[in-house]
C-alpha positions, 0 to 999 in steps of 0.5 A: 864241614869240608867235603872230599876230595881235598887237594893239597897244593904243591909249589915248585921253584924254577931253577936259577938259570930259567928265572929270567924267562918270567919277568912278572906274574904269568896266570894262564887261562884255565883249560876246559878239561880242568877249569879249577886247576890253573898253574901260574908262575910268580916272581918273588921279591928275592927273584925266585920264581914259583910255579904252582899249585899242582893239586894233589889228593890228600889223605888227611884233612889239613894234611900238607905233607906227602906223608900226611895220613889219618885213617878216619879222613882216608875212610871218609874219602873212600866212602864218598861217592863223588870221589869214585865218580871223579876217579872213574872219569879221570883214571888215566890222569890220576894214575899219571899223577900218582906215578909222578908223586912217587918219583 
């Protein structure tokens, strides 16, 4: 059984003029505030460079798009006490991420 909250990973491509800054995999040391989140840069075989993942809260199990939503899954999330503990501890960061997501 999957527990909540379920983050969805999002990846971003570096613009072509900045791809030269990354010659190989860059995998930083995790930060103490969020040791489970580590964004890394990966050079692909086509010379593109991918940055990610950024963890975004999903409102649907197996929901891989920004608009993925399932009422039952969202209901499970809001009834899960661990979600509210996490949300209260990291409210400022969470609100910032929501603003970024809506841009």
